[in-house]
N, C-alpha and C positions, 0 to 999 in steps of 0.2 A: 230710606224713611223721610228722604226732608224735601220729596214730592210734590204728591199732593198737596194742595191748596201752597204749592212756594210762588211769592206776593212784591212786588218792589219794597214792601215794608221788613219782607221774610229775608230779604237780598241784608237792607242797612244790617240788620239785628247780625247778622252772619259777619257780615262787615266788621263790627264792632268786636264781636266775640275775637275773630282774626288780628284784634291789633295784642291779643293778651301774651306774656310768653308762651312758650311751648309748653313751661313748667308746670305752666296754670293748668292749659289748658291738659296736662297730660291729667289733672288730677278733677275737672272734667267727664274724660275718659272712663275713669275707672266710675263717676257716676252712673256716666251713661252706659257699663254694658251692666251694673246691676237694674239696671231701670230697663232696657232692651231683654238681659237673658233674663234675670229672676222672674221679672212682673210682667213684659207687654208679651217676654215667652216670643217678639219677633223674627217670623219664619221658621220658628228649628225643626216643627215636620217638615219642611226643607231641607231644612239643611239634613236632617235625622237618614230622610229617605235615601239621599246623595251620598251619603259617607258609606252606607251600607251596600249601594248600591257598587260607592268604588273602592272597598275595601273588604268586600267581605271575608276573607282570607282573618282580619283581623277581629278580637275578643269588642266585649261589648263597652268594656273596661274602657278599653286602644280609644273607642269612638270616638265615649262619653268627652277623653279628655283632648282629643280633635277638636270636638263642638267645643269646648270650654273653652280654650286657646285659642279658638278663630274667634268668636268674639270678642273675649278681649282683644283680641288686632283691631274685628272688627270696628270698637270703638276709635281706640286710637287710628286707624285708620281713616272715622271721620273728623276729627278736632286736626290732622294733615292738609286733609284734603279744608278745611275751613280757611288754616293759619296761607294754603297757598294764595290767599286775594291779596295780600299784603306780606307774605312773604319774604325777602330781601334774597337779591341775587349773592351777597357774601353766605346767610345760610344756607340759601341753596347746596351754592359748589362744596360746602362745610359740610352739609350734614346726605349729600346726596354723591356716591362719586365713581369714577369711568375706569375699571384701572384696567385700559386695555385701549383707549382711547384713538393709539397709533394706528391702528385695523383700518379706522374710517380714512387715514390721509394718505398708507395704500392703497384700499378703491379710489379715492383720487387720483393718483399717482396713474396707475390704469385707462384713468378715462372712463370712471364706471359709475351709477350714481347708488348708491344702498337703499335697501327697502329691510326698515327692523319691525319686526316677531316679537310683540311684547303679549304677556298674556294679562289675565286679572288676577295681579299676583305682586305680592308686596305694594307696597307705593307707584305701582306705574304711570300718576298723572306725575309725580313730583319729578321721577325719570327722564318726562318726558320734560320735563323745563331742565332740570339738568345735562341733557343732547344737547341748545340753542347753547353753549358756554362748549361743549368741542368741536363745531364744526362754524362757517361766517358763513358757507352756502347755504342753499334757498331747505328748508325746517317745513317738510307740509306734516301734518297732526292729523290722521283721516280717526273721525271720530263719529259714531253713529248718533242721528237724532233722534232729540225724545221729544216726547210730547205737550210735553207743559214749556213754551217757547218761551217761558219766564227763566225756567231752569239751563235750559239749555243756552241761553243766553251767554245765563253765568257763566258755565261753564268754557263757553268758546272766553271769552275775555280772560280768563285764569289762563287757558291752553295758549293766550298771543301774546301774556304777559310779555317777557322776554327775544319777542323776532319770531316765537313761533307761528307760520301758517297756518292756522285749522280747515280743512275738507268734509264740505259731508262726504260719507261714505259713498253714496248715488254718481258725487262726481270727480269719484277718486283717481278713472284712469284716462275721463277727458284732459283734468288738470295736469295730469304726469306726462302722458301724452304734449299738454301745451309745451312739456318745459325740458320738454325730454334733450335739448340743445344744450342745454346746462345739466352743474352736478348737485345734486339734490342731494337730501336722505329725507323717506318718509319712514313713518311708522304710526304703524298698523297694530291692531291690537286681533288675536289668531282666534281668539275662543267667543267672537263673539256666537249668537243664536241665532243661525237664517230666520227669516219666514218663508213661511210654508212654498210655496211656489218658488222658492228657491233655490228649493230642498235639493240637489240633484246627487250630491254623493257625501257616502256617509265611514269612515270610520272605526277603528276598535278603539277609543281614549278611559282611559277610567275603571276600564271591563265594561266597557258596555258600548254598544253601536254611536254613534255620535253623526248628528250631522255636523257638515262644516261648512263654508265658505272655501268656495277657490279660487277666491278674490287676487290674494295677497301671488300664488301662481298664474296666473291670468296675467300681473299688471310686472308682474319681476320677468316674460318672458315677450313680452309688448316691447318693455325698455329697453329692454336684455340687462337689468339691475343687479349687485348681486344683493343674494338677502341672505341675513344673519339676525340671532336672533337674543334678546335678551333675556339673558341670566342674574334674575336678581337677589341677594340677599339680605336679609333686614342685620344689619350688625348690630342695633343695640339698639333702645329702643327711643323714633325718631332719626336714624343715620339707618344709610341702607349703602349696596357697593354693588356694584353692576357690571357682566362682563360679556363682551360682544362675543356668540357665538358664530363662526363663518360654518353658513348653512352651503354654499353654493355661489362660486360669482361666475357660473355658466349655464343660466337657470334654462337657456335651448337648445342645450341639454341634454335634462331632464328626460325623464320617462312621462308623463300623465299623471298625475297626482300623488308627483318622489315627492315636490319639493311639501305639499301640505300636508302629506305624512311626516315628512322631518321634523317641521314648526309642532304636530301637530305630538308628537314621540319625546320629542326634546323638554315639549311643559309638561306632559305630563311624566317622565325624568326632576322636573324642579319640584313638581308638587307632592309629588315624593317622598322627596327630603324632605322634605321642612312643611307638609298637609294644611296646618294652619293658617297660613297665611296664603291660601286661593278663596275668591271667592264663592262660598258653597251657599251658601244664598239666595241664589241665581239660581232661576230655574232652564238653570243648562240646555236636560233632554229634554226639553218637546215633544221632539218627533221620534220617529223605529220608521227603520227600513218599510216593514211595509206599509206605510203612512203615504210611500212614495205610487202603491196599484188603485187609492180608492179612487 
């Protein structure tokens, strides 16, 4: 929503807004909800179609309830993202809690780097900031370049505030190979939509064939890294916790597509548990298996 026409003046305005306390930002969120849901109808057709496809077993009323809750949360996510421009280390550690950070040190003790797979679920960006405080090892945050350079630079600055090293998706494998002699933690979002020429595998996700990146699996096998999944929960407004779920510490022993199917399946389970916290306004299903043969 704020990508179009994003300028340096816009960044200044967002910076000033980010200085406001959380309680005031949530008042702005309540106003934003009315605007984007009731007045602008921001991508409601996309959200409704996605929900119909994902949950055909639910009633219209049940899907409507998820839709409404989603837009309420999307408004919160917007103001929380703005707050990340100036949020303090103390606030991040207070508002986002890792329940089992010892797992990181267990893998490090075995000489294993870690690939942590996240989804566009809850405030995944805030969780990534929090992970900076879990370890003192090199922390890589893999991101997909945005078409608006000003907006792209804006997010790079946010992600690197507490020592994280943003890495463009196209450079991921090269960077991880470069750092293969040291222990690292790398965070990748597993539910990005690949561009057409990168689509070569579909798996079942939320009741429909879904094109997925195979990069996580490829990188894990190349550098022999342990793979974990971010299981995130919203505790209450502005507060989260995440648990690192082990998927494999022996990636080279897994079958083709096994790691990919594991993290996709775990994300689906998390979404089905509390669907309102996933990014339903994203056009996730752009391609179908028959597109590969055109």
